[in-house]
N, C-alpha and C positions, 0 to 999 in steps of 0.2 A: 341543288340538293334539296332545298325547301320545296320546290315544285314537285319533286319526286316523292319526298317523305309525306307530303300532305295530299298527293294525288290530284293536284290542281288540273283543271281542264278548261275546255272552251266549247260552246255550242254556236255554230255559225247561224247567220240570219235565215238563210233558206236551207232547209234540210229535209230529208225524207225518212227520218228515224222512225216516225210513227208507222209508216208502211212496212219498214223492216221489222218492227216489233210485232206487227199483226201476223207475221209468218209463224211466230212461235207462241203468241199470247192472245187471249181474247180481248175484245174492246173493254170489257168490264175490268179485267185484270190490269190493263194498262191504266185505266182511269183511277183505280185504287192507289196507284203509286203517287199520284199528285203531280206527275211529270207533265201532263197535258191538261188543257181545259177546252171546253167547246165554245166556239165563237157563236153567239146567239144569232148574228146576222147571216153568216155564211153556212152555219151548221157543220163547219169543219173543225177538226181538233188542232189546236195551236200549241207548239212547244213552249211551255211556261218560261223556259230559261234561254230562249234564243238570243243570240248576240251578247251572251254573258260569259265572263270568266266564272268557272264553277269551283265551288269549295265543298267537297264531300264532307258530310257530317257523320262521323263514326261514333258508335256507342262505346262504352267502356271495354267491351269485349272485342272491338275492332270491326264490327259489322257496319257497313254503310247503311244508314237508315233515313237520310235526308240529304238535301243539297241547299247551298246558298249560291246566289248568282249576282255578279256585279256587272251592270250594263257598260258597254264600251263603245256604243255608237250614239250619235246625236239623236236624242229622243226626249219626250216629255215623261217617259215611263220612270218609275221609281229607280233610284240608283242601285239599291240592294233589294232583293226579294229572297224569300225562303220557301222551302217546301211547305205545303199545308200540312196540318196534322193528319196522320194516317194511323192504321192499326199498328204500324211499326214505330212510328215517331210521335212522341209527345215532347214538345219543346221544353216544357217545365222540368222534364226528367233527364235532360241531356246537357252536355257542355261541349262546345267545339274544342277539339284538340285533346280531349281527356284520354283517349287511347294512346296517342303519341306521347303525352306528357306523363302518363301513369308511372313508368319506371323512374323518371327523373324526380317526380314528386316524392316517391318513397325514398330514393337515395338521399335527397337533400332535406327531407322532412319539411318541405315548404312548397307553396303554390302561389302563383300570381294570377288573380282573376281579373280579366279585362272585359271590354264590351264587344269588340268586333273581330271579324276574321283577320283583317289586315294587322290589327294590333298583335294578335297571336303570332302571325307569320313574321312580323318585324322583330318582335322580342325574341322569338326562337332563333332567328337569323343572327341576332346580336348576342346569343349565348344563354338566354333565359329559357331553357328548354322545359321548365316546369310551369308553363303558361297555358291557361285555358280561357275560353270566353263564354259569357252567359247567353249567347245567341240573341243578343239584342233586347233582353228583358232584365228587369231588376231581379236579383237572385231569388229563386223560389225556395220553399222549404225543401223540396226534393233535391235541388241542386246543392244546397248547403250540406245536406246529409251525405250526398254522393262525395263531396270533397272531404268531409270529415272521415270518411272511410279510408282516406289516404294520408291525411295529415290533420293535426289538431288546431293549427292557427293559420288559416288561409289569409293572404293579404289581398284585400279588395282594392283594385287600382282602377279607378274610373276617371272619365274625362274631367278636366279642370274647368267645367262650366256649370251653370245652374242645373242643367239636366243631369249632369254627372253627380252633383251633390245630392240632388233629390233621389237618385238611384241608390246612392250610398246610405242615405237616411232610411230609405225603404228597406234595404237589405238588413240594416241594423234592427229595425222594428220587427222584421220577420224572424230574425235570429233569436230574439229575446226568449220566447217560450221554449226554444229548442236547446238553450244553453245547458251544459252539464259541466261538472268539474273538469277542467283541462281542455274543454272544447269551447272555442270562441272565434271571433273574427278580428282582424286588424285592418286598418284603412290607410292607404297611401294617398295623400292629397297632392294632386298634380298642379303645377302653376296654371293660372287662368289662361284659357285659349289653347291648351295643349292636350292631346291624347297621347297614349303611350307610343304609338307609331311615330308621330311628329316629334315627340320629345327625344327619343333615342337618335333620330335622324338629324335634328337641329342642335340639340344640346349635348348629345353624347351619352354613353353608358355610365360614365362616372357620375353625372348629374342624376341620372335615373337611379343609380345605386344609392345615392344620398337620399332621395325621396323614399325609397324602400326602407332604408335604415331609420328614417324619421317617421315611419308609419305609427299611427296612434291606435290605442285600444278601443274596443267598442264602447266602453264606459266613457272614455274621453270624448268620443264622437257625439254621443248623446248629450253630454254636458255642453259641448260647443253648440250643438243644434239648438238647444233650449236657450242658452245664453244669448245667441245671436238674434233670437226672435224677440227678446225683451230688453227694455231699458231698465236697469236694476238700480236706479238712483233712489227709489223710495222703498220703505219697508214692505209696502203692499205688493210692489212688483217683485221684490225679493222672495216674499212668501209664495207668490204665484209661480216663480221659477222653481222653488223647492217642491211645490205641489206637482208640477209637471214632471219633474225627475222621479218623484215617488210613484206617479201613475205609470211611467215607463218601467220602473224597477218591479212593480207589482205584476207585470206581465211574465216575469221569469218564474217558471214552475218549480225549478229545483231550489229547495230551501237554502242549501249552503251557498249557491251562487247568488241568490237574491239577497241573502244576508251580507255577503261580501260587497255587492254593489252599494247597498245602503250605507255600509260603513265607509266606503270610498267617497260618498257624497256628503258625509258629515263635516 
C-alpha cells in the first residue's frame, strides 16, 4: 500500500530510457529535467538514477517535480541522491510527502517533520500519516511557512545524533524571525543513535508516541542549547548565558512573541 501511495519505483542499471525520450522530446528538454547528465569522457548521457529505488517528490498540489534515489547495488556512489534544482524544483520550497500528508495534517491539526524518505515511509506505515520530510536539509524559511499554512505547531523530529541536534538548533534559529502569535515549532528529541525509522522498528510505536508527547517548545530548546554550551558555576558565565538568550530573543520580530520569550527566561 505504501509503495502504491508514494508511487515508489526502480531504475535498472542498463536501460535505454534516454533513447525512448528522444522520440518525443529534444535533448535540451530532457537535460532541463535533471534526469540525465553527460559523461565528460564518453560524451554519452547517463541516467542519474540508475540502479536506484525511486522516491517521487510531489509538491503540495500533487505534481511530481523531482526524484530521490537510493542505490541498491554494490558501488562507491552516494547512498542517496536527489534531483538537481530545476525550473520546477527548488528544494528549499518543498517537503517530501506534503501532498500525501496534507489531508491528515489538517484533520489532526498536527504534523511530524523528519529528515529522510524512509523515515516518512516507515512512520506512515506505522499510522503516522501526517509525516513529511525536509529533503535532507535543515528546515528553510519557505518550508516552515509551508507547514504553517496547514498547522500552527509542527513537531520537528530529527535524528538523535549530533547532526540531528545541529539541524534542530538551526531550524529554531531560522524560525525566530518568523514567529507570530500562535505560530511556533516543537521539537521531539529522539534517543541517541536512533532515527524515526529505526525507532518505530526496534522500540515500537508506543515509545515513539511517548517521545512525541514529551516534545519541547522552541523556547525550551534554545534554553537547553545555550545551557549545554556553558558551565554556569560562576556569575560571569551566568551573565554570558543570559546575554546569549537575549541575543536569540531579539531576533524575534513580533513584539508580543518577543516579550513572551523574554518573560519566560526571567
